[in-house]
C-alpha positions as CSV (number, residue, x, y, z in Angstrom):
1,M,-73.0,-15.0,-79.2
2,N,-72.0,-15.6,-83.1
3,I,-68.6,-15.8,-85.0
4,T,-67.9,-15.9,-88.6
5,I,-64.3,-16.8,-89.3
6,Y,-62.9,-15.7,-93.3
7,G,-60.0,-17.3,-93.9
8,D,-58.2,-20.0,-95.7
9,S,-57.6,-23.7,-94.6
10,I,-55.7,-22.9,-91.5
11,L,-59.1,-22.3,-90.0
12,K,-60.8,-24.3,-92.2
13,G,-59.2,-27.3,-90.2
14,V,-57.0,-28.8,-93.5
15,L,-54.7,-31.5,-92.2
16,L,-52.5,-33.5,-94.5
17,E,-52.4,-36.9,-93.3
18,D,-51.3,-40.0,-95.6
19,G,-50.8,-38.0,-98.2
20,K,-53.9,-36.5,-98.5
21,Y,-55.7,-33.3,-97.7
22,R,-58.8,-33.5,-95.5
23,V,-61.1,-31.4,-93.3
24,N,-60.9,-32.0,-89.5
25,R,-64.0,-30.0,-87.7
26,E,-62.4,-31.4,-84.2
27,W,-61.4,-27.8,-82.8
28,E,-64.4,-26.0,-84.1
29,Q,-67.1,-28.8,-82.3
30,Q,-65.2,-28.6,-79.2
31,F,-64.8,-24.6,-79.3
32,T,-68.5,-24.3,-79.8
33,A,-69.6,-26.6,-77.1
34,A,-67.2,-24.8,-74.7
35,H,-68.1,-21.6,-75.2
36,G,-71.8,-22.3,-76.2
37,L,-71.6,-20.2,-79.6
38,T,-72.4,-20.8,-83.1
39,I,-69.5,-20.5,-85.6
40,R,-70.3,-19.4,-89.6
41,N,-66.9,-21.1,-91.2
42,K,-66.3,-19.3,-94.5
43,A,-62.6,-20.0,-94.6
44,H,-61.4,-21.8,-97.9
45,F,-58.8,-23.8,-98.9
46,G,-56.4,-21.6,-101.0
47,S,-58.1,-18.5,-100.0
48,T,-56.5,-15.0,-100.1
49,I,-57.9,-12.1,-98.5
50,G,-58.8,-10.2,-102.1
51,K,-60.9,-13.4,-102.8
52,A,-63.3,-13.0,-99.8
53,M,-63.8,-9.9,-100.4
54,S,-66.8,-10.8,-102.4
55,V,-68.1,-12.7,-99.7
56,I,-67.5,-10.4,-96.4
57,E,-69.0,-7.4,-98.8
58,K,-72.5,-9.3,-99.0
59,D,-71.7,-10.3,-95.1
60,S,-71.6,-7.1,-94.3
61,A,-74.7,-5.9,-95.7
62,K,-76.5,-7.8,-93.4
63,E,-77.9,-7.1,-89.8
64,Y,-76.4,-8.9,-86.6
65,E,-76.6,-9.1,-83.2
66,P,-74.8,-7.0,-81.2
67,G,-71.1,-8.0,-80.6
68,E,-70.8,-10.6,-83.1
69,L,-67.0,-11.2,-84.1
70,A,-65.7,-11.7,-87.9
71,V,-62.3,-13.5,-87.0
72,L,-60.0,-13.0,-90.3
73,E,-56.7,-15.1,-91.2
74,F,-55.3,-14.4,-94.3
75,G,-52.0,-14.1,-95.6
76,G,-50.7,-17.7,-95.8
77,N,-51.7,-17.7,-99.7
78,D,-51.6,-13.6,-100.0
79,C,-47.5,-14.2,-99.4
80,D,-47.2,-17.2,-101.7
81,F,-45.3,-17.4,-105.2
82,D,-46.0,-19.1,-108.9
83,W,-43.6,-22.0,-107.7
84,A,-43.5,-23.5,-111.0
85,A,-42.8,-20.4,-112.8
86,I,-39.8,-20.0,-110.8
87,A,-38.5,-23.5,-111.1
88,E,-38.3,-23.0,-115.1
89,H,-37.1,-19.3,-114.9
90,P,-35.1,-18.8,-111.5
91,T,-33.7,-15.5,-112.8
92,G,-37.2,-13.9,-113.4
93,V,-39.0,-11.6,-111.2
94,Y,-42.0,-12.4,-109.6
95,A,-44.7,-11.0,-107.1
96,C,-46.6,-12.6,-104.9
97,K,-50.0,-13.2,-105.3
98,T,-51.5,-10.3,-102.8
99,P,-48.1,-7.8,-102.7
100,P,-47.7,-5.7,-99.5
101,T,-49.4,-2.9,-99.9
102,Q,-52.4,-4.2,-101.6
103,F,-52.4,-6.8,-99.0
104,V,-52.9,-3.9,-96.2
105,A,-55.2,-2.1,-98.4
106,E,-57.6,-4.9,-98.6
107,Y,-57.0,-6.0,-94.9
108,R,-58.2,-2.9,-93.9
109,E,-61.3,-2.1,-95.9
110,A,-62.5,-5.9,-94.9
111,V,-62.0,-4.3,-91.2
112,R,-64.2,-1.3,-92.4
113,L,-66.9,-3.5,-93.9
114,I,-67.1,-5.8,-90.3
115,R,-67.0,-2.7,-89.1
116,K,-70.0,-0.8,-90.7
117,S,-72.1,-4.1,-90.2
118,G,-71.7,-3.6,-86.6
119,R,-69.7,-6.8,-85.8
120,R,-66.0,-7.0,-84.4
121,P,-63.3,-7.6,-86.3
122,V,-60.4,-9.6,-84.6
123,A,-57.2,-9.8,-86.0
124,L,-55.2,-13.3,-86.4
125,T,-51.5,-13.7,-86.9
126,L,-49.7,-16.5,-88.9
127,P,-48.4,-19.6,-87.2
128,P,-45.2,-20.0,-88.6
129,I,-44.2,-22.4,-91.9
130,H,-41.1,-25.0,-92.0
131,S,-39.4,-24.0,-94.8
132,R,-37.4,-27.0,-95.3
133,S,-40.6,-29.2,-95.5
134,Y,-42.7,-26.8,-97.4
135,L,-39.5,-26.7,-99.8
136,R,-40.0,-30.2,-100.6
137,F,-43.8,-30.5,-100.6
138,I,-43.9,-28.2,-103.6
139,C,-41.0,-29.9,-105.1
140,R,-42.6,-33.3,-104.8
141,D,-43.8,-34.0,-108.3
142,G,-40.7,-32.5,-109.9
143,L,-40.4,-28.6,-109.8
144,N,-36.3,-27.9,-109.8
145,Q,-35.5,-27.2,-106.5
146,D,-32.2,-26.2,-107.2
147,N,-33.9,-23.4,-109.5
148,I,-36.3,-22.2,-106.5
149,L,-33.1,-22.3,-104.2
150,R,-31.5,-19.8,-106.4
151,W,-34.2,-17.7,-106.8
152,L,-34.7,-17.5,-103.5
153,G,-31.1,-17.2,-102.2
154,D,-31.8,-19.4,-99.2
155,V,-34.4,-22.2,-97.7
156,E,-35.4,-19.5,-95.2
157,A,-36.5,-16.6,-97.2
158,I,-39.5,-18.4,-97.5
159,T,-40.2,-18.0,-93.7
160,R,-39.1,-14.6,-93.3
161,W,-41.3,-14.0,-96.0
162,Q,-44.0,-15.6,-94.6
163,A,-42.7,-13.9,-91.5
164,H,-43.3,-10.2,-93.1
165,Y,-46.8,-11.1,-93.7
166,S,-47.2,-12.1,-90.3
167,A,-45.6,-9.1,-89.0
168,L,-48.1,-6.9,-91.4
169,I,-51.3,-8.2,-89.7
170,E,-49.7,-6.9,-86.5
171,S,-49.5,-3.3,-87.7
172,I,-53.0,-3.4,-89.5
173,A,-54.4,-4.2,-85.7
174,G,-52.3,-1.8,-84.6
175,M,-53.3,1.4,-86.7
176,E,-57.2,-0.4,-86.8
177,K,-57.4,-1.0,-82.9
178,L,-58.1,-4.4,-83.7
179,E,-58.5,-7.4,-81.5
180,L,-55.3,-9.5,-82.2
181,I,-55.0,-12.9,-81.3
182,D,-50.9,-13.7,-82.0
183,L,-50.7,-17.4,-83.4
184,R,-47.5,-17.3,-84.3
185,K,-46.1,-16.3,-80.9
186,V,-48.1,-18.9,-79.2
187,F,-46.8,-21.3,-81.6
188,L,-43.3,-20.3,-81.3
189,K,-43.0,-20.5,-77.7
190,D,-44.5,-23.9,-77.8
191,G,-42.2,-26.8,-76.3
192,H,-43.2,-29.2,-79.3
193,S,-40.7,-28.5,-82.5
194,P,-42.2,-27.5,-85.3
195,E,-42.0,-30.7,-87.2
196,E,-44.8,-31.8,-84.1
197,L,-47.2,-29.1,-85.1
198,L,-47.0,-28.7,-88.7
199,C,-48.1,-31.2,-91.4
200,A,-45.9,-32.6,-93.9
201,D,-45.9,-29.7,-96.2
202,G,-44.6,-27.6,-93.7
203,I,-47.6,-25.2,-93.5
204,H,-50.8,-26.9,-92.1
205,P,-51.1,-27.5,-88.5
206,S,-51.3,-31.0,-87.3
207,R,-53.6,-31.8,-85.2
208,L,-51.2,-31.1,-82.5
209,G,-51.4,-27.9,-83.9
210,Q,-54.6,-27.5,-84.3
211,E,-55.6,-28.1,-80.9
212,L,-52.7,-25.6,-79.8
213,I,-55.5,-23.4,-82.2
214,F,-58.5,-24.5,-79.8
215,R,-56.6,-23.6,-76.5
216,T,-55.6,-20.1,-78.0
217,L,-58.9,-19.2,-79.5
218,S,-61.0,-20.6,-76.4
219,A,-57.9,-18.3,-73.8
220,A,-58.9,-15.5,-76.4
221,M,-62.8,-15.9,-75.3
222,A,-61.9,-16.0,-72.1
């Protein structure tokens, strides 16, 4: 069986270690070896559902073996804001990269295209983020943290907004009758702290977090 992954840096395997981003493919190699399949990993750092649509459209025009899967892992970048602009002018009105209504519409279109190609779409919810770590990280080069907090209201607004996008994915899965892998639930129920499961930037899964993703996807395959 073949699996195509469309998503962002989380399923690309991006880690932040020693202050630098790097790609770790260990979880992917373990997964392919354990299940005897091939992964076409088309996830990209910084990708949104809109940015990925051209690739999904192109791929969906091809022929596939019966039962091939296409995994969708989006939302983390879609819900992100222009923090530099907010830090400069905290009284402004700002939209995230992909507003909720647009996110739902584009996600459902991606599902339609994948199904039209004969493949089975699978949706992933978003692993939780750590708001305080993320805020520290985005302000590391001098962005005005007080201004960002003024705009947010409180730091946990970051987590609530990201959780809203994960809930949108669950809603889409219900509307489209998608197979859903609930990464968020697994991360929240795991016994480790968020700081252990995430890198210092508060958003990318650590090696321990990637191992949890591997176990979750393996359980879903079983």
